[in-house]
C-alpha positions as CSV (number, residue, x, y, z in Angstrom):
1,M,-57.9,-71.3,-203.7
2,R,-56.3,-67.8,-203.4
3,F,-55.4,-66.7,-199.9
4,A,-55.6,-63.1,-198.6
5,N,-52.9,-60.9,-200.0
6,P,-50.3,-60.9,-197.3
7,F,-48.6,-57.6,-198.3
8,S,-49.3,-54.3,-196.2
9,P,-48.8,-51.4,-198.8
10,S,-50.1,-48.8,-196.2
11,F,-48.2,-45.9,-194.4
12,G,-47.6,-47.1,-190.8
13,I,-49.0,-50.8,-191.0
14,S,-46.1,-53.4,-190.1
15,P,-45.2,-55.6,-193.2
16,P,-45.3,-59.4,-192.9
17,V,-41.6,-59.4,-193.0
18,L,-39.6,-56.6,-191.3
19,A,-36.4,-57.0,-193.1
20,G,-33.1,-55.1,-192.8
21,R,-33.7,-53.6,-189.4
22,R,-32.2,-56.2,-187.0
23,D,-29.4,-53.9,-185.9
24,V,-31.4,-50.8,-185.2
25,L,-33.8,-53.1,-183.0
26,S,-31.1,-54.8,-181.4
27,S,-29.8,-51.5,-180.1
28,F,-33.3,-51.0,-178.1
29,D,-32.9,-54.3,-176.5
30,L,-30.1,-53.0,-174.8
31,V,-31.9,-49.8,-173.4
32,F,-34.9,-52.1,-172.2
33,G,-32.2,-54.2,-170.1
34,S,-30.4,-51.0,-168.9
35,I,-31.2,-47.3,-168.8
36,R,-27.3,-46.6,-169.1
37,S,-27.6,-47.5,-173.0
38,P,-26.7,-44.4,-175.0
39,S,-29.6,-45.3,-177.0
40,Y,-32.2,-44.3,-174.0
41,A,-32.9,-41.4,-176.4
42,T,-33.0,-42.0,-179.9
43,L,-34.2,-40.5,-183.2
44,L,-35.0,-42.5,-186.4
45,W,-35.1,-40.3,-189.6
46,G,-35.3,-41.0,-193.2
47,L,-37.2,-40.4,-196.3
48,R,-40.9,-40.8,-196.8
49,G,-41.6,-44.7,-197.2
50,V,-38.5,-46.0,-195.7
51,G,-40.3,-47.4,-192.6
52,K,-39.8,-45.2,-189.9
53,T,-43.4,-45.5,-188.1
54,V,-43.3,-49.2,-188.8
55,L,-40.0,-49.2,-187.2
56,L,-41.5,-47.3,-184.3
57,N,-44.2,-49.9,-183.9
58,A,-41.6,-52.6,-183.5
59,V,-39.8,-50.7,-180.9
60,E,-42.9,-50.4,-179.0
61,D,-43.7,-53.9,-179.2
62,R,-40.3,-55.0,-178.0
63,A,-40.8,-52.5,-175.1
64,K,-44.1,-54.1,-174.1
65,A,-42.9,-57.5,-174.3
66,Q,-40.3,-56.3,-171.4
67,G,-43.2,-55.1,-169.5
68,W,-42.5,-51.6,-170.1
69,V,-45.3,-48.9,-170.5
70,V,-45.5,-47.2,-173.9
71,V,-46.7,-43.6,-174.4
72,S,-47.0,-42.9,-177.9
73,S,-47.7,-39.6,-179.6
74,A,-47.7,-38.2,-183.4
75,A,-46.7,-34.2,-183.7
76,A,-49.5,-32.6,-185.7
77,G,-47.7,-29.3,-186.6
78,R,-49.5,-27.4,-183.6
79,R,-49.4,-27.1,-179.9
80,G,-50.3,-29.5,-177.4
81,L,-47.9,-32.3,-177.8
82,V,-46.7,-31.8,-174.2
83,D,-50.2,-31.8,-172.7
84,Q,-51.0,-35.1,-174.4
85,I,-48.0,-36.9,-173.2
86,A,-48.5,-35.4,-169.8
87,S,-52.3,-36.5,-170.0
88,K,-51.6,-40.1,-171.1
89,A,-48.7,-40.6,-168.6
90,S,-50.8,-39.4,-166.1
91,S,-53.6,-41.8,-167.0
92,A,-51.3,-44.6,-167.1
93,L,-50.0,-43.7,-163.6
94,A,-53.4,-43.9,-162.2
95,V,-54.3,-46.9,-163.6
96,L,-51.0,-48.7,-162.1
97,R,-51.5,-47.2,-158.7
98,D,-55.1,-48.6,-158.5
99,E,-54.3,-52.2,-159.3
100,H,-54.2,-54.1,-156.2
101,E,-51.5,-56.5,-155.8
102,P,-50.5,-56.8,-159.4
103,A,-49.4,-60.2,-160.6
104,P,-46.3,-60.3,-162.4
105,G,-46.3,-58.8,-166.1
106,R,-49.8,-57.4,-165.4
107,V,-49.4,-54.0,-166.4
108,V,-50.6,-51.3,-168.9
109,T,-49.6,-52.4,-172.3
110,G,-49.8,-49.0,-174.0
111,V,-50.9,-45.4,-174.1
112,S,-52.0,-44.1,-177.6
113,I,-52.4,-40.2,-177.7
114,M,-54.0,-40.4,-181.2
115,G,-56.3,-43.6,-180.3
116,T,-59.1,-44.0,-177.8
117,G,-56.8,-44.4,-174.7
118,I,-54.7,-46.8,-172.5
119,Q,-54.6,-50.6,-173.3
120,T,-54.6,-52.5,-170.3
121,E,-56.4,-55.3,-169.0
122,R,-58.5,-53.6,-166.6
123,L,-59.4,-50.1,-166.0
124,A,-58.9,-49.0,-162.4
125,P,-62.0,-47.6,-160.5
126,G,-61.5,-43.9,-159.4
127,A,-59.1,-43.2,-162.4
128,A,-61.3,-40.6,-164.0
129,G,-62.1,-37.5,-162.9
130,Q,-58.8,-37.1,-160.9
131,S,-56.7,-33.8,-161.3
132,A,-53.9,-34.8,-163.7
133,P,-50.2,-33.9,-162.7
134,G,-47.9,-32.0,-164.9
135,L,-45.6,-33.6,-167.3
136,E,-42.4,-33.7,-165.0
137,E,-44.6,-35.1,-162.0
138,A,-46.4,-37.6,-164.1
139,M,-43.3,-38.9,-165.9
140,A,-41.1,-38.9,-162.7
141,D,-43.7,-40.8,-160.8
142,L,-44.4,-43.3,-163.6
143,G,-40.6,-44.0,-163.8
144,D,-40.7,-44.6,-160.1
145,L,-43.3,-46.9,-159.9
146,L,-42.2,-48.9,-163.0
147,A,-38.7,-49.0,-161.6
148,E,-40.1,-50.9,-158.5
149,R,-41.6,-53.6,-160.8
150,G,-38.3,-53.9,-162.8
151,A,-39.7,-52.1,-165.9
152,G,-39.9,-48.8,-167.4
153,L,-41.3,-45.9,-169.5
154,L,-41.0,-45.6,-173.2
155,V,-42.1,-42.4,-174.8
156,T,-42.4,-42.3,-178.6
157,V,-43.1,-39.3,-180.9
158,D,-43.7,-39.6,-184.6
159,E,-43.9,-37.1,-187.2
160,M,-41.1,-34.9,-185.2
161,H,-40.4,-32.7,-188.2
162,V,-43.6,-30.8,-187.9
163,S,-43.2,-30.4,-183.8
164,E,-43.2,-27.0,-182.4
165,I,-39.9,-26.1,-181.3
166,D,-40.5,-24.7,-177.7
167,E,-42.5,-28.0,-177.0
168,I,-39.7,-30.1,-178.0
169,R,-37.3,-27.8,-175.8
170,E,-39.8,-28.4,-172.7
171,F,-40.4,-31.8,-173.3
172,G,-36.5,-32.4,-173.8
173,N,-35.7,-30.6,-170.4
174,V,-38.3,-32.5,-168.6
175,F,-37.1,-35.9,-170.1
176,Q,-33.5,-35.3,-169.3
177,L,-34.4,-34.4,-165.6
178,V,-36.5,-37.7,-164.9
179,S,-34.5,-39.9,-167.0
180,R,-30.6,-39.8,-167.0
181,R,-30.1,-37.4,-164.2
182,A,-32.4,-39.1,-161.7
183,G,-31.6,-42.4,-162.9
184,R,-35.3,-43.7,-163.8
185,P,-36.0,-46.2,-166.5
186,V,-37.4,-43.7,-168.9
187,A,-36.5,-43.9,-172.7
188,F,-37.3,-41.8,-175.6
189,V,-37.8,-42.7,-179.4
190,G,-38.8,-40.1,-182.1
191,A,-39.3,-40.3,-185.7
192,A,-39.0,-37.6,-188.3
193,L,-38.2,-36.8,-192.1
194,P,-34.8,-35.3,-192.9
195,E,-36.4,-32.0,-192.8
196,L,-36.0,-32.2,-189.1
197,E,-32.2,-31.4,-189.4
198,G,-32.8,-28.1,-190.5
199,R,-35.9,-27.1,-188.4
200,L,-34.7,-28.6,-185.0
201,L,-31.3,-29.7,-185.1
202,S,-29.3,-26.7,-186.2
203,G,-27.7,-24.0,-184.0
204,D,-29.5,-24.2,-180.5
205,A,-32.8,-25.1,-181.7
206,S,-33.1,-28.2,-179.5
207,T,-29.9,-29.4,-177.5
208,F,-32.2,-32.4,-176.4
209,L,-32.5,-33.7,-180.0
210,Q,-28.7,-32.9,-180.7
211,R,-27.8,-35.3,-178.0
212,C,-30.1,-38.3,-179.2
213,V,-28.5,-41.1,-181.0
214,R,-29.4,-40.8,-184.4
215,H,-30.3,-43.7,-186.7
216,E,-30.8,-43.0,-190.5
217,I,-33.1,-45.4,-191.7
218,G,-32.4,-46.0,-195.6
219,N,-33.4,-48.6,-198.2
220,L,-33.0,-52.3,-198.0
221,R,-30.1,-54.1,-199.4
222,P,-31.1,-56.6,-202.7
223,S,-31.0,-59.4,-200.3
224,E,-33.4,-58.0,-197.7
225,A,-35.8,-56.8,-200.5
226,A,-35.9,-60.2,-202.0
227,A,-36.6,-61.8,-198.5
228,A,-39.3,-59.4,-197.8
229,L,-40.9,-60.4,-201.0
230,R,-40.3,-63.8,-201.0
231,Q,-41.1,-65.0,-197.6
232,P,-44.7,-63.8,-197.4
233,I,-45.5,-65.0,-201.1
234,E,-44.2,-68.6,-200.0
235,E,-45.7,-68.6,-196.4
236,A,-49.2,-67.7,-198.0
237,G,-48.8,-70.7,-200.5
238,G,-47.4,-69.0,-203.4
239,R,-44.1,-69.2,-205.4
240,I,-41.8,-67.2,-207.1
241,G,-38.8,-67.9,-209.0
242,E,-35.6,-66.4,-209.1
243,E,-36.0,-64.6,-212.5
244,A,-39.1,-63.0,-211.3
245,L,-38.0,-62.0,-208.0
246,G,-34.9,-60.7,-209.3
247,I,-37.2,-58.0,-211.5
248,A,-39.2,-57.2,-208.6
249,V,-36.0,-56.5,-206.5
250,G,-34.6,-54.3,-208.9
251,A,-37.9,-52.4,-209.5
252,S,-38.3,-51.8,-205.9
253,M,-34.9,-50.1,-205.7
254,G,-34.9,-51.2,-202.0
255,Q,-37.6,-48.9,-200.9
256,P,-39.6,-50.6,-198.4
257,Y,-43.1,-49.0,-199.2
258,L,-42.2,-49.8,-202.8
259,V,-41.4,-53.4,-202.1
260,Q,-44.8,-53.9,-200.4
261,L,-46.7,-52.1,-203.2
262,I,-44.9,-54.5,-205.8
263,G,-45.6,-57.5,-203.5
264,S,-49.4,-56.5,-203.4
265,Y,-49.8,-56.0,-207.1
266,V,-48.1,-59.2,-207.9
267,W,-50.3,-61.0,-205.6
268,D,-53.4,-59.7,-206.8
269,D,-52.6,-59.9,-210.5
270,A,-50.9,-63.3,-211.0
271,E,-52.8,-65.9,-212.7
272,D,-51.7,-68.7,-210.8
273,L,-49.6,-68.2,-207.5
274,A,-49.3,-71.9,-206.6
275,R,-48.0,-72.8,-210.1
276,G,-45.5,-69.6,-209.8
277,V,-45.4,-65.7,-210.6
278,T,-44.0,-65.1,-214.1
279,A,-41.4,-62.4,-214.8
280,D,-43.9,-60.7,-217.3
281,E,-46.5,-60.6,-214.6
282,V,-43.9,-59.0,-212.1
283,R,-42.9,-56.4,-214.9
284,R,-46.7,-55.2,-215.2
285,A,-47.0,-55.3,-211.2
286,A,-43.8,-53.3,-210.8
287,A,-45.1,-50.6,-213.4
288,D,-48.3,-50.2,-211.6
289,A,-46.7,-50.0,-208.2
290,S,-44.1,-47.6,-209.4
291,E,-46.7,-45.3,-210.6
292,Q,-48.6,-45.5,-207.3
293,F,-45.7,-45.1,-205.1
294,G,-44.6,-41.9,-207.1
295,R,-48.0,-40.2,-207.0
296,H,-48.6,-41.1,-202.8
297,V,-44.8,-40.5,-201.9
298,H,-43.2,-37.9,-204.1
299,G,-46.0,-36.3,-205.7
300,P,-47.3,-34.2,-202.7
301,V,-43.9,-32.9,-202.2
302,W,-43.3,-32.2,-206.1
303,H,-46.8,-30.5,-206.1
304,R,-45.7,-28.2,-203.5
305,L,-42.5,-27.0,-205.4
306,S,-42.0,-23.6,-207.2
307,D,-40.9,-24.0,-210.9
308,L,-37.6,-23.0,-209.8
309,D,-37.4,-25.6,-207.6
310,K,-38.5,-28.2,-210.3
311,R,-36.0,-26.8,-212.8
312,F,-33.3,-27.1,-210.4
313,L,-33.9,-31.0,-210.1
314,A,-34.1,-31.5,-213.9
315,A,-30.8,-29.7,-214.4
316,M,-29.5,-32.6,-212.0
317,L,-30.8,-35.4,-214.3
318,I,-27.8,-34.9,-216.5
319,D,-25.4,-36.2,-214.3
320,A,-25.4,-40.0,-213.6
321,A,-24.7,-39.8,-209.9
322,S,-24.2,-36.3,-207.9
323,S,-24.0,-33.1,-209.4
324,A,-21.7,-30.1,-208.8
325,V,-23.8,-27.3,-207.7
326,T,-22.0,-24.7,-209.8
327,D,-22.8,-27.1,-212.9
328,V,-26.5,-27.3,-211.9
329,G,-26.5,-23.4,-211.8
330,Q,-25.1,-23.1,-215.3
331,R,-27.5,-25.4,-216.7
332,W,-30.4,-23.8,-214.7
333,G,-29.1,-20.3,-215.5
334,H,-28.8,-19.0,-212.0
335,G,-26.0,-17.4,-209.9
336,P,-24.4,-18.7,-206.8
337,R,-26.8,-17.2,-204.5
338,S,-29.9,-18.6,-206.1
339,V,-28.3,-22.0,-206.3
340,S,-27.7,-22.2,-202.5
341,T,-31.1,-20.9,-201.5
342,Y,-32.7,-23.6,-203.8
343,R,-30.3,-26.2,-202.9
344,R,-31.0,-25.5,-199.2
345,R,-35.0,-25.8,-199.8
346,L,-34.4,-29.0,-201.6
347,L,-32.4,-30.5,-198.8
348,G,-35.2,-29.6,-196.3
349,V,-37.9,-31.2,-198.2
350,G,-35.7,-34.6,-198.4
351,L,-35.5,-34.8,-202.3
352,V,-31.7,-34.1,-202.5
353,S,-28.8,-34.9,-200.1
354,S,-25.4,-33.3,-199.8
355,V,-22.8,-35.8,-200.9
356,G,-19.7,-33.7,-200.3
357,R,-18.6,-29.8,-200.5
358,G,-20.2,-28.4,-203.4
359,R,-22.1,-31.6,-204.6
360,V,-25.6,-32.8,-204.3
361,A,-27.6,-35.9,-205.3
362,F,-31.0,-37.3,-205.5
363,A,-31.8,-38.4,-201.9
364,D,-33.2,-41.8,-203.3
365,P,-33.3,-43.7,-206.7
366,T,-37.0,-43.4,-206.7
367,V,-36.5,-39.6,-206.7
368,R,-34.4,-39.6,-209.4
369,Q,-37.0,-41.9,-211.5
370,F,-40.1,-39.8,-210.3
371,V,-38.3,-36.5,-211.4
372,E,-37.4,-37.7,-214.8
373,I,-41.1,-38.7,-215.6
374,Q,-42.3,-35.4,-214.1
375,A,-39.9,-33.1,-215.6
376,A,-40.4,-34.3,-219.1
377,A,-44.3,-34.4,-218.5
378,E,-44.5,-30.7,-217.3
379,G,-41.6,-29.5,-219.5
380,F,-39.2,-28.7,-217.0
381,T,-36.1,-30.3,-219.1
382,E,-36.2,-27.3,-221.1
383,P,-33.4,-24.3,-220.6
384,P,-35.2,-21.7,-218.1
385,P,-36.6,-18.6,-219.7
386,S,-34.1,-16.1,-218.1
387,P,-31.6,-16.0,-215.2
388,G,-32.2,-14.6,-211.8
389,L,-35.0,-15.2,-209.2
């Protein structure tokens, strides 16, 4: 009998084992115990597929377990984020006010801006049709009410890299007024791609975000990737030996989403899970998973690049590790000004990272692997036709 596939290779869906994130999650336990924790306003940022949304879900679950109300949202690249947060906070406030003699721990368990509404045990009568207060009033009143109950309010925003700057400023000003300055138990966690740094963290774009504690969410260590693969397989009745596990871990390069893809393919394709997954089965599964990963994670970004962007990346492939931007320019056939322009653009979309003065590297081993395949397929390993932009 084959049990259901235990892996979850879907964006934002929590995996069966959340490996390698204990330290980050522990910092939020301090927040829910004391709003004086510096992590009361936090940014989670990292490349696509590292599990930012999954980690955000885990933080929300921990908040709810402590009796906190969670107002969750996702930026959509247009105005409306502040109004949505205000509306959902107001709805939660109305429900809490209308509860009669609430039993200990009986509170709203979540608010989903992108979903269907408030998650609660009972909808309060008369909550609908009332005039909703503004963001500051709703958050302040909700924070005061929850403080009386020994709880607090957590506001989360996913996809912050597409937020409107003026809305982030507005939210940040209100948040700082109602939380730290007034001493209310109100916390914030946002998640974003690295391009947030260029859009919202530079200059005076958003002093609120600049003050947030930042956690860069990266890939898993080999031992963490191994646990994320082995434990679900064994708990679901399968077996995987050390050789097969080592191949799977190596192929994953520690990338959390790729770990889930490989595990899912292994589970579906293995002939006899109870006897044990073989090394050859893992190799086939890893090849299929890597192809799908590249198509879904790096493909959309690659296809938005110009030919010159792609040639810049192809010119980096000659170097085993990091590349001097002057070397890239010479191979690429462009001068310092062009190199600086395209370097900045590729940093913005999260394909390369700065690793020292005048040096860049692929942001992730999976990026290098994808660029090697695509550059060869599209002919970008050849010298450019002519210098200049």
